[in-house]
N, C-alpha and C positions, 0 to 999 in steps of 0.2 A: 532390460534383457541380461545384464551381467549379474543382477539380483536372482533371477528367476533360473536361468538356464545354467550358470558356472557356479559350482559348489566350492571346489578347491580345497585345501587342507585345512584343519581347524586351526585357529590363531588364538583364541580366548573360550575358556570353559571353567565354570564353577564347579566345585565337588560339593561345596556346603548345601544343606537343606535350605529350599525357598519354598514359597509359597505354591508353585507348581512345579511338577517334574517333567522333564523333556521325553515326550513320547514318540517312539518310532513312527515314520509314516510309511504307508505304503506306495507304488509307483501309482496306482489308481487315484489316491489323494494328491499325488504331487502333478499328475496331468490335471486333475479336475482343478487344483489351485491355480496352475498356469492359465487353463482357459477361463476361469472366474476373474484372475486379474486383468487378462487382456480385455475381456468384456467390460470390465468395471471401468477401466481406463478410458475405453472408447466412448460409453455412455457419460463418463464424467468430462471428456473433452466437448461432446454435443453440448452437455446441459450448461457448461461455461459459455460457449460460444453464443448459444441462443439467448442468454441473459443480457448482451449487449444490446441489441434490438429492442428487446422486451423492457430494458430499464429506459430506452429513448420515448416509448409509448406509454409507459406505466411506471412514472419516477417515483411513486409512493414505495419506498424500501421497505418500511414496516409492514405496509399491508402485502407487500409480495412475499416478504418472510413469512407471515402467517399463513398464507395462501400454499405456500410450499410446504411448510410444517404439517399442514393439515391434510394435506394429499399425501405427504409421507406418512403420516399416522394410519391412515386409512389402508394404504397398501400394506403397510407392516403389520396391521391388526389382522388383515386377510390372511396373510401369510402365516402369522403366528397361530392364527385360529385353525389353519389346515395343518400345521405341524405339532402344535402342540394341543392336544384336544382335552387332555386331563385338567380339571378345575385347579388342581394342586399348583400346576405349572405356571398359573397365574397370579398366584397371591404373592404379595410384597411384604417383608418382614423388615424389622430395624437391624439389617445386617449390611454387608459388601454390595449383595444386590440392589438394594433401593439405593444406595449411594451411586452405583453404576448406572442405575436407570436415570436418576436425577441429573448426574453429571453429562451424560448423553442428551437428554432432552435440553438441558438449559445451554450448556456451553457448545457441545459438539454441533447440536442441531440449530437453536435458536440464534446464540451469539455469533457463531461461525458463519450462517446464511446470510446474516444482516452485514457483517464485516466484507464477506466476499462480495455482496451486492455494491457495497460502497466502493470498494476498491475497483471493481469492475466499471462502475460509472465514471471514478477518478482517473484511471489508468489504462482501461480497457480488458479485454478477457484474457489475451496473453499473458499480462503482467501478473494476473492473478494465478492463471494456470501453471506458470513457471515455479511456483513456489509449492505446488502440490507434492511432487516427488520428494521434498525434504519429510515427508511423513515416513517414508520408509527408511531414512537415515535414523531419524527418530526411534521408529519402532525397532530396528535392528539394535541400536545401543541400548535400549531400555530392557528388550527382552533377554539379551545377555547379561544384564546387570540384574535385574530382578526376577526374571521368570527363568533362569537357569538353563536359558538356551545356549548352544554351542555358535559363537561367531566364527563364520568361514572367509576364505580368502575372497571368495566372490562376493559377500557382503560389502566387506571393506573397499574391494576394487570398484562396486556398482556405487558406494558413499562417494570416493573420490571422483567418479565420473560424473555424478550429479552435482556435487557441490562446484566441481570445475565448468560444467555446462550453466548452472545457476550463474556464476559470477561473470563468465563470457558473455552472456545474453544481456546482464545488466550493465556491463562495460560497454557492450555495443549500442545499447539505449542511451546510454549517458552521450555517447560520441555522436549518435544521430541527432539527439536533441541539441547538442552544441552547434552541428552543423546547419541544422534547421534554424536554430535562433541567429546564428552569423547571416544566412541567407535572408532573412526578415530584415536584418539591419542593413546589409546591401541593399537590399530593394528600397527601403525606405531612403537611405543617403541618395540611390539614384532618382527617385522620384524629387528629392528636395532640391538637386542639382540638375537644371534644365540642360539638355543635350543640344549642342550646337551643330548644325550641318556645316561640313568642310567647304561646300561651294558658297553657301551664305557668309561663312567666315571670310571667304576670299574676296567675294564682292565687297563686303564691310572694308576689308584692308586696301582694296582699290580706291573705294570713295574717300577713305581717310587720306590716302597718297593723292 
């Protein structure tokens, strides 16, 4: 929310020429970006949550990744065909466009989907989703360095809140794991040591006397 709604004063800006120049954005683009960001996070949260029961019933992560990539490719093709109807926009050449498509297909989609399914199977959906906001931190830093975008106070504040929330969550999970492990050890020790009823113990002492 700090990233989106609070801008603040500029903190870092480069005047040197970069690959891309920062362009002014209208209020319409800002509102549309906020709505798309909220919708994207909601659908991402639902998708992460649905993967946990799905992996219990369908544990083949590689095949699941292939199915996800196939449906993503189908939906992206339909959207691209509706938005870019000119045949020249579909041509790939030996340039940065081909590198971007290859990187998104192999790393961003294929490898990340498989690793995400593996993490959800091992640690659960919450552990995987908690690292998602770090993409905003990485994007803000690299955009300021390589894309000549201005880094504002809101972005720095949002980065601090995200990192603080991430490490607070991980610290809480570690403490929770220690508490659960201690409870298991206490239960095992309690089961190994038979409990003696106080009345029975008193009768035993009376017999001995």
